[in-house]
N, C-alpha and C positions, 0 to 999 in steps of 0.2 A: 310749202303751205304755211300760211301765217297763223300763228297760234291765236285762239280767241282770247279776248281780254277777260281776266278773272279778277274779281276783287281779292285783295291781298289776304283778307281774313278767311276766304273760302279755299285758298290753296291747300292748307293742311287737311281740310275736310275731303277735298278731291283726292289728295294723296292717300289718305286713309281708305277711302272708297276704292281706289285703284289697287292698293295692296291687298285688301280683303278680297276683292273680286279676282285678282290674280291667284291668290291662294285657293279660293274655291274652284277656279278653273283648273288649276294644277291637280287638286285632289280629284276632280271630276274625270281626269284622264284614267285613273286607276279604279275608282269606285263607281259601280253602277248606280243609276238614279241621281247622281250628283252631276249637275250640268257643267259643261266645259265651254262651249262656244259663247253662250250669253255672257257669262262672267268675264271672259277674255275681251269681248266687245266693250263691256262696261269699263274694264280696266284701261283699254285703249282710249276711251272717251275721257275718263278721269285723269289719266296721265297726260293727255293732251292739254288739260287745263291746270296741271299742277307741276309737272316735271318733264322738261324737254328731254333729259337724259333717259328716263324710264320709258317715255313715249317712243323715243327713237329706238331703244333696245327692243321693245315689244314689236314695233312695226317692222324691224329688220331681223327679227328672230327667224331662224331657218325653218322652223316648223309652223309657227303661228302667223308670222308676218304676212305671207301671201294671202292666207285665208281672210285675215282682218282687212287687208287692203282691198281684196276683191269684193268682200261684202260691203264695205263702205262705199265703193265706187259703183255698186249695183251690178257687178259682173256675176254674182252668185257664187255657188260652191261647185267643185268638181263632182261629176256623177258618181264616181267611186266613193267619195266621202259621204255623199248623200245616201247612197245605198247602205253603206256601213252604219251610218247613224240611225237609219230607219230600222235596220235589222237589230241593232243593239238596243234601241229603245223598245222595240216590240218584245224582245226577250226579257228585258228588265221589268217592263210594266206587267207582262204576263206572269212572270215569277212573283212579283209583288202582290198582284191581285189574287193569284192562285194559292200562294203559300205563306205570305208574310202578313198581309193586312187582315185583321180579325173580324171586323164587322161588315155587314152588307153595305151600310151607308159609306163607310170609308173605302170599301172596294169600288163602289160606284164613283166616288170622287177621284180616286187614283186612276180608274179606267178613263174617266172624262179628261183628266189632265193628260193622260197618255195619248188618247185619240187626238186631242188638240195639238200636242207637241209633234206627233207624227204628221198630222195634216200640215202644220206650219213648215216643217222641214221639207215635206214633199212639194210644197208650193213655192219654195224659194227658187229664185232663178238658178239655172244650171249653167256653169261655165264649160267651155269646150276643152280647156287645158286641164291636164291631170297633175 
């Protein structure tokens, strides 16, 4: 794949965006309510415009590479991953709305974000391979 042309002054900004997104994605692996997939996709995008080495590392990573490649090519995500994501999001948002968020307005906002996020994942294409 040919890397897109990026203005020289933008490369450090894309690199910073990629590193921050990668950090958020890695934190999201262990902390509920912190996203993982979105930040990793943003990191792949940003690294593709700033660092061939980091982009190659992320795209060939044994855990994340296949998911990023499948998503970018429109093949979707494996059904097991989709189910796990929906169950984890449901549990995290239910816990947050039920016990963490103090006001009714905030509970409504968190619930709305949760419903949207679950709907989004449920409507992503599903790949056949696991």
